[in-house]
C-alpha positions in Angstrom: 2.3 -38.2 -0.8 3.9 -34.7 -1.3 3.7 -31.9 1.3 4.8 -28.4 0.5 5.3 -25.1 2.2 5.8 -21.6 0.6 7.2 -18.5 2.2 6.6 -15.4 0.1 8.3 -12.0 0.3 11.1 -13.1 2.6 13.7 -10.3 3.0 16.8 -12.1 1.7 18.1 -12.1 -1.8 17.5 -15.2 -3.8 21.2 -15.6 -4.5 22.1 -15.8 -0.8 19.2 -18.1 0.0 20.2 -20.5 -2.9 23.6 -21.0 -1.3 21.9 -22.6 1.7 19.2 -24.4 -0.4 21.9 -26.2 -2.5 23.4 -27.7 0.6 20.2 -29.4 1.9 18.5 -30.3 -1.4 17.8 -34.1 -1.5 18.6 -34.6 2.2 16.6 -36.6 4.7 14.5 -34.2 6.9 16.3 -35.0 10.2 19.7 -34.5 8.6 18.6 -31.2 6.9 17.3 -29.8 10.2 20.5 -30.6 12.1 22.5 -29.1 9.2 20.5 -25.9 9.2 20.7 -25.5 13.0 24.5 -25.2 12.8 24.9 -23.2 9.6 25.9 -19.6 10.4 24.0 -18.0 7.5 20.8 -15.9 7.7 19.2 -18.0 5.1 19.6 -21.2 7.2 17.2 -19.9 9.9 14.7 -18.8 7.3 14.9 -22.1 5.4 14.5 -24.1 8.7 11.2 -22.3 9.4 9.9 -23.2 6.0 11.1 -26.8 6.3 9.3 -27.0 9.7 6.2 -25.7 8.2 6.4 -28.3 5.4 6.9 -31.1 8.0 3.8 -29.8 9.9 1.8 -29.9 6.7 2.9 -33.5 6.1 1.9 -34.6 9.5 -1.7 -33.6 8.8 -1.9 -36.8 6.8 -2.2 -39.9 9.1 -0.5 -42.2 6.6 2.8 -40.3 6.5 5.8 -41.4 8.6 8.0 -38.4 9.4 11.2 -40.5 9.5 10.8 -41.4 5.8 10.5 -37.8 4.5 13.1 -36.2 2.4 13.4 -32.9 0.6 12.2 -33.6 -3.0 12.4 -30.1 -4.3 13.5 -26.8 -2.9 13.6 -23.7 -5.0 14.0 -20.0 -4.4 12.4 -17.4 -6.8 13.0 -13.7 -6.8 10.3 -11.6 -5.1 9.4 -8.0 -5.3 12.3 -5.5 -4.7 12.2 -2.4 -2.6 13.9 0.5 -4.3 15.5 3.1 -2.1 17.8 6.1 -2.6 20.9 7.0 -0.5 22.5 10.4 -0.7 26.1 10.6 -2.0 28.8 13.2 -2.3 28.3 16.5 -4.2 24.5 16.3 -4.1 24.2 13.1 -6.0 22.0 10.1 -5.1 22.5 6.4 -5.7 19.8 3.8 -5.9 19.7 0.7 -3.6 17.7 -2.4 -4.4 16.5 -4.3 -1.3 15.7 -7.8 -2.7 13.2 -10.3 -1.4 12.5 -13.9 -2.4 9.8 -16.6 -2.5 10.9 -20.0 -0.9 9.2 -23.3 -1.8 10.0 -26.6 -0.1 8.4 -29.9 -1.3 8.8 -33.0 0.8 8.1 -36.6 -0.3 8.4 -40.1 1.2 11.3 -42.4 0.3 
């Protein structure tokens, strides 16, 4: 029985979020939560929220035991980007791209 959670439009670049996702991919749910709690990256807190949501979705099914859940898939796709302009020297302007991402966590039983 698979359970999934998706967070769309999260204000973190996909590249930075993938660094955290690569660490917890394939882990048991309990171990992944404890790892994310002590990780000093912004993406860890965001990923923990999505993981908690996936666990809550899995508990809606009475047959699922939470202790047997593991992270089957976790992937981060690029979302829409905000394009901004910052003034520079001598009347010039430079573009800034503020990236966002879509985070998907899929849990399964072992």
